[in-house]
N, C-alpha and C positions, 0 to 999 in steps of 0.2 A: 619501421621505416619512421624517419623525423622529418617533419614538415613546418618551416615556418612562412607564414605568410604576412607580408609588411608590418612585420614587428619591430615596434619602438618601446623602448625603456627610459623614462624621464623621470631622475631624481631631484624632486623639489625640496628646497629648504627655504627659511626663512627671507634670506637675501641672496639665494642664488639658484638657478637651474641647470641641471647636467643631464646633456641627453647622451646617455650610453649607448645606446642603439637607436639607428635612424633607418628605419623603412627595410628593414632585412629580410629578405625571402630566401631561402634555402630548402632542398631537399636532397634528404640521406636515405638512398633505397636499401633496404635490407640487403646486408652481404658487402655493402660499400664500406670502404674505410674512409675516414675524413681526419684532416688535421686541423686546428683552429691556429692560426700564428697571426701575430701581429705586435706592435710596441705596447708597450706599459700602457695602460690606461685607454687602450682602443676597444674595451668591450668584451674581451674575450672569457672574461669569470661570468661578465652578467650574461651572456649567451648560454654559457653552461648550468649557470642558475636558473633560469629559463627554461631551457629544454628539461632540466631534472625537476622542474617543478617546484624549487627552492625559492624561488622568485616571481612575480607577476608579470606581466605586461602593462604598458600604459595604454597601447595599441596594437592590433593584429590578431592573429590566430595562431596556436602551437598546435599541432598534433603528433600524437606519437601511434603508430599502429594504425592511422586512421582515427584514431579516438580524439576527440580535444580534450585539450588541457585547459585551456582558458575558459573561465567562468565555471570550474569545477568545484564540487565541494570537497573538504579535506580528505573525507573517507575514500571518495574516488581518486584524488591524487594521491593516496597513499598507496592504490591498489596498482596504479599505473607504474609509479616509483617500485613498488616490489615485482612487479611482473616483468618491466622492460629497462627499468635504469639501474645501473650503478654507479658509483663514485668512489674514486681511489684518489684520498687528498694526501696531495703533496705532503704536508706540514702537518698531519692530523688535526687538521683545523676543526673547529667546534662553528656551531653555524651561530654568528652575531645575533641574529634575530630571536633567536631562541633560548629560554633558559636553560640551566644546567640540567635541570631534571629532563627538558624535553631532549635534549643533546644526547643524555644517556638514553633515554628511552629509544631513540630512532632504530637501532640495530634489532632491539627486542619486539618493535612492532613489525620490521622487516622479515623477522621469523614468526611472526603472528604468536606471540606469546600473549596469553590471557591477561588482560588489566591487572586483577589481584596478583598475579605472578610477577608482572612488569612492577608493580608497586612495591612488592616485598623484595626483589632484587634491586632496584634502584635505591632503597631505603639502606640496605644492606651496604651499598658502596659510597653511599653519603656519610 
């Protein structure tokens, strides 16, 4: 189950403020299928990034299987992602907020590879 309650996301820069999501509430129950559609710039990617725990909300609450995503620490987010969330990136996209190291580390974390082994593997591909 995915549940968003009054979720907003605002990106703030020195001279701008962009409201990507404005008080969005939705619930997708287990077994339901949902499609997110809309024009370019309408907030689809922002919504998916928030549901996937890749981005945080400015306001509101996000729940995955009745467990809160908002306000949780990185370890808890990793656990929720590993258990409930998967991404298939259309263009093999990297996460721009992450370093190269962190982008390489993502699938290793999902596979519960120990830190020492992750470091070794990442060093070998870098």
